[in-house]
C-alpha angles and dihedrals in degrees: 000000000000124000102243094200092058099046117100137197092263095051095082090054092052090044091053093051091043090054094043094048091056090075093054090048094049091049096047096042092047092044094049093043096049093041088053091047090054091046091049094050093044093040090229130159122269104258120212094246090054091052091046092049091051090049093048090049090054093046093050090048091054093048088050090050091054092048089047092052090049090051091046093057094040096051105034122059099190140028092202101058114079100171098171146000091270093051090050091049094051097039099044119001101047095040096042096048093044090053087052091049092051090047089054091052091048093047091048093052094046093045091051090056090056096047115112098213134048089237090054091051091052092045094054095047092045095050099042098039094047092047088050090049091053091051091047093049090049095049102041109107096238117195091245092059128081093245093049097042109135095008097102131214096286 
């Protein structure tokens, strides 16, 4: 799965924080998405904590993306060699879909700022954040999946 020659002593530290940060991201993205969904359905105002939660979710996603890119370049020596299903998953599928998920969060946040009504702000955050959450949940290598086997919950 991982190219042993390319891994360094610092890679396990980044991997630990990358795995730990996933929980904060899942909580903030889900919290912001579902709070916005409730606000959208109830046609309520955007409350400051909802705005702050959406911003924190986006910030955590971008920090995770940076850590993910660092891990990507530390642990994989070549973009061109696939080798196996696991190598393809880690090199392309996981990274590509997570970039899309983070783009959805970013687009949702930016689109909500441009919305004219409170309901429109809620709608944009709800749709984009919950779509991003679905992508994230699908692409996380959970311990009960083949790709996450042996990785653990943290």
